[in-house]
N, C-alpha and C positions, 0 to 999 in steps of 0.2 A: 960494404956491398960493391961488387965490381961493376964496371960499366956494362959488361955482357949480361949480368943478372938484371940490371935495370931495363935494358932493352927488351929482354925476354918478357918481363912483367908488363911493359907497355904494349907489346905485341899481343899478349893474351887478353888484356883489357879491350884492345881495339877489336879483337876477334869476337869477343862476347857482345860488344855493342853492335857490331856489324850484323851478327847473327840475329839478335833481338830485333834490330831495325828491319831486317829482311823479312822476319816472320810477321811483323806487324803490317808491312807493305803487302805481303801475300794475302793476309787476312782481309785487308781493305779491298784488294783486287778481287778476291773471291766474292765479297759481299756485293760490290757494285756490278760484277759480271753475272751475278745470279747463281753462281755455283755454290755459294755458302748459304745454308738454310737459316732463315730468320728464326728467333726464339719462338717456341710454341705459345700461342695465346692462352692465358689463364681462363679456365672455364668459370663462368658466372653461375651462381646458384639459381635454380629455376624459381620464378616468382610464385608465392603462395597462392593457391586457388582462392578466389573470392567466395565469401560465405554466401550460401543460398538465402535469398530473401524469403521471409515467411509469407505464407499465402492465407487467404481467408479460410481455406480448408484447415490449415494448421490452427487458426484462431478458434474455429468451431470445435475442433477436437479438444483444445485446451479448455474451452468453456464447458464442454460435456464432462470432462474430468472433474471440474469444480462442482458441477451439479451432482455428480456421483458421490463426492465427499459430503456435500450439503445434505443430501437425503439420509445420511447416516449420523448426522449431528443430533445431539439432544436439542429439544426445543427450549431455548433460553435466550436472554438478551446478551448481545455482545457489547452493548453500551446502554447505560441507564444512569441518568444524572438530573439534578436540578439545574435549570437554565434561567437566563435572564429574560428571554423572550422565546416565542414559538419559532421553530425552524421553518424555513420555506422550502428547503431542499435537503436531500439526504446528506448527512455530514455537515450541514450548515448550522450547527449548534453553537451557542455561546454559554459555556459552562459557568454556573454560579460558583463563586469562590468559597462560599460558606453555606451550611445548611441551617443557619440561624435566621429565623424570620420574625418580623414584628407582627403583633396581633392585627388582623385585618389584611395582611399581605397575601396575595395569591401564590400558591405553590405551582410552579410550572415544571413539568418533567418531559424529558426527551428520551425516547427508548427506541433502540434498533433491535428488533427480534431477529433471531437466526434459527435455522433448522426447521422453519415452517414448510408446509407442503403446498403443492399446486393441484387443484382439482380440475380435470378436463371439463370444459363446457363448450359445446359446439364442436365443429370439425377440427379447428386448429387454434383454439384459445383455451386459456386456463384461468381459474379464479383462485385468488389467495386473499387472506386478510386475517384480522384479529378482532376478537371481542374482549372487552375488559370490564372487570368488576373491581371494586376497591373496598378497603377496610382501613380504619384509623384505630391504632392500638396504642396503649400506654407502654412504657418500657418494660412492664412486667408481663406483657403479652395479652392483656385483656382487651377484647374488641369493644371499642367505644361507639363506633358508627360504621356504616357500610352501605353499599348499593350494588345491585346486580345490573348488568347491561349499561354501564356508564358509557361505553363506546362500542360501536359495531362498524368496523372499517373493512370494506371489501373492494377489491379491484379485479378487473378482467383485462388480460393482456395476451398478445401473441407470443410473448417471451416469458420464460421462467425467471421473472425479476427477483433479484436478491437485494437490491437497494430500496428497502422499505423501512419506513420509520413512522412513529406515532407521537403526536403532541398531546399531553394530558394536563389539565389544569384543575386545581383543587382550592376551594375557598373554605376557610374554617372560621367563619364569623361566630363570635361568642365563645370560642374555645379559650380556656384560661391558660396562662403561661405554664410552660412545662416541657418535658421531653416526650416525644411521640414517635410512632413509626407509621409511615404511609405505605400501604401494601397494595400493589396492583396485581390482580390475578388475571393473566392473559390466557386466552384459549385460541388455538390455531383453528381457523375455520375449515381448513382442508382435512386435517387429521384428527381433530378433537383433543389433541394433547394440550396440557396446561403447564404453565410455569408461574412462579410467584416472584415478584420483584419488590423487595423491601427497601425503603429509603428512610432511615432515621433522620429526625429533624428536631429543632428546638423552637418553641414559641416564646418570645420575650414580651414583657409588658410594653405598651406604647400604642401609638397610632401610626399606621403605615402612611408614608407620604407617597403622593402620586409620582411615579417614575416613568418618564417618557419611554425608556428602554423596555419597559414591561408591557407596553401596548402591543397587543398581538396583531400580526398581519392576518388577512383572511386565510383560513385554513385551506391547504391543498385538497382537492376532491378526494374523499375517502381516507384522509390521513389524520383526522382528528382536529 
């Protein structure tokens, strides 16, 4: 490579650096002088609209929808079970783990009827309630004992209450050991519809011991 070629290469490199440097200087001058436009700001997405809080009118509409479904239900229990003690409030049951009882032991039942009606009484109140009969049957279906009008529970309210329950107790003193069925026949006081609740159980020989948990609290008015 001749000296002349080397000099030409150096001159070209110097020209490139000078041109690049001048371009950068002009860009800086344009920015600080205000003639160069700043990059456009990126648009932020709009915040989502806050959900509208429900109102009491919304609650009233939802409750009326539930009442409309309720009135089309069959009259039947949604819960029925033997329990350790009488419930004091709706849903406050303590289910008994077994349906085997010792002779002399009281059978306590908790029942939540559903689909009952409300009968208007007065200008802005309704009455609802349940009457109950019972039968004791053997496993073959033979009726061994029974009674009409065991319970007559009625309530009056300004609301169409759906949280309604009944406590029922049954003593079978003198019954021999064996397999039985306890049947409660419930009648809706407002509509006259009936439903049958059957609870199979077994009596075993022995003497029932006093169980503090089985002591019943005073019954709620009209709830057995």
